[in-house]
Structure formats: C-alpha cells, structure tokens
C-alpha positions as CSV (number, residue, x, y, z in Angstrom):
1,X,-2.2,-10.0,-19.0
2,X,0.3,-12.7,-19.7
3,X,3.2,-10.2,-19.5
4,X,1.8,-8.8,-16.2
5,X,1.4,-12.4,-14.9
6,X,5.0,-13.3,-15.7
7,X,6.3,-10.1,-14.1
8,X,4.3,-10.8,-10.9
9,X,5.4,-14.4,-10.8
10,X,9.1,-13.3,-10.7
11,X,8.5,-10.9,-7.8
12,X,10.0,-11.8,-4.4
13,X,6.9,-11.2,-2.3
14,X,8.8,-12.0,1.0
15,X,10.9,-8.9,0.5
16,X,8.2,-6.3,-0.2
17,X,9.2,-2.9,1.1
18,X,6.6,-0.7,-0.7
19,X,2.9,-0.7,-1.7
20,X,3.3,-2.8,-4.9
21,X,-0.3,-2.4,-6.0
22,X,0.1,1.3,-6.0
23,X,3.3,1.2,-8.0
24,X,1.7,-1.3,-10.4
25,X,-1.4,0.8,-10.9
26,X,0.5,4.1,-11.3
27,X,2.6,2.4,-14.0
28,X,-0.5,1.1,-15.9
29,X,-2.7,4.2,-15.6
30,X,-1.0,7.4,-16.6
31,X,-0.7,10.5,-14.3
32,X,-3.0,12.6,-16.6
33,X,-5.7,10.0,-16.5
34,X,-5.5,9.7,-12.7
35,X,-5.6,13.4,-12.4
36,X,-8.7,13.6,-14.7
37,X,-10.4,11.0,-12.6
38,X,-9.6,12.8,-9.3
39,X,-7.4,9.9,-8.0
40,X,-4.8,10.8,-5.5
41,X,-2.8,8.6,-3.3
42,X,-1.4,9.0,0.2
43,X,2.4,9.1,0.0
44,X,4.0,6.1,1.8
45,X,5.9,8.4,4.2
46,X,2.7,10.0,5.3
47,X,0.8,6.7,5.6
48,X,3.7,5.3,7.7
49,X,3.6,8.2,10.1
50,X,-0.2,8.1,10.5
51,X,-0.2,4.3,11.1
52,X,2.6,4.7,13.7
53,X,0.7,7.4,15.5
54,X,-2.7,5.7,15.3
55,X,-1.9,2.1,16.1
56,X,-0.6,1.9,19.7
57,X,-1.3,-1.8,20.3
58,X,-1.4,-3.5,16.9
59,X,-2.4,-6.9,18.3
60,X,-5.4,-5.4,20.1
61,X,-6.7,-2.9,17.5
62,X,-8.5,-3.3,14.2
63,X,-7.3,-1.4,11.2
64,X,-9.6,-0.2,8.4
65,X,-8.5,1.6,5.3
66,X,-12.0,2.8,4.3
67,X,-11.0,4.4,1.0
68,X,-8.7,1.4,0.4
69,X,-7.4,2.2,-3.1
70,X,-4.3,0.0,-3.2
71,X,-4.3,-0.5,0.6
72,X,-1.4,1.8,1.5
73,X,-2.5,2.2,5.1
74,X,-3.1,-1.6,5.5
75,X,0.3,-2.2,3.9
76,X,2.0,0.0,6.5
77,X,-0.2,-1.4,9.4
78,X,0.8,-5.0,8.7
79,X,4.5,-4.6,9.5
80,X,3.8,-2.6,12.6
81,X,2.4,-5.7,14.2
82,X,5.8,-7.4,13.9
83,X,8.0,-4.4,14.6
84,X,6.3,-3.4,17.8
85,X,4.7,-6.7,18.9
C-alpha cells in the first residue's frame, strides 16, 4: 500500500488523459483472474464514441455509468462538458 500511495502521489492529476483507475486495476489484477471472474472493460475509444453520441448538451444532462467499474464512461463524459460547453 505504501508503494502504491507513493506512486499515486507522484502522479500529475491535472494532465490525466486516460482512465487511471482502469489502468491501475488491470496492472494489479492479472488478465487471467479478470477473465475467470468475467470482468470485461469497455475500451476507451468505444466509451469516447458512445459519450460523444449520447451527450448532446452536457451542462443540461445527467450522466450515469450504471455498471461503473472504474468509471470509464464518467471519465469520458467529464471532459465533454469543457470541450463542447
């Protein structure tokens, strides 16, 4: 936990360009374990397309990532507020 905490503290959170929680989780839990558990993640490119298509007026819509996982859809919805606003 200390090593993880130190690594996270060094991270520049203002320059995040990907779903960090997904990357972190995938590095901690191996692919075979995730497969055995039936865990699958939406690729970032697909989440981005879906959010772009589904959120027409970001400041007037609510966004829910019901399955949540690492929050990939929320991650991609957040910047859309600023890029289209």
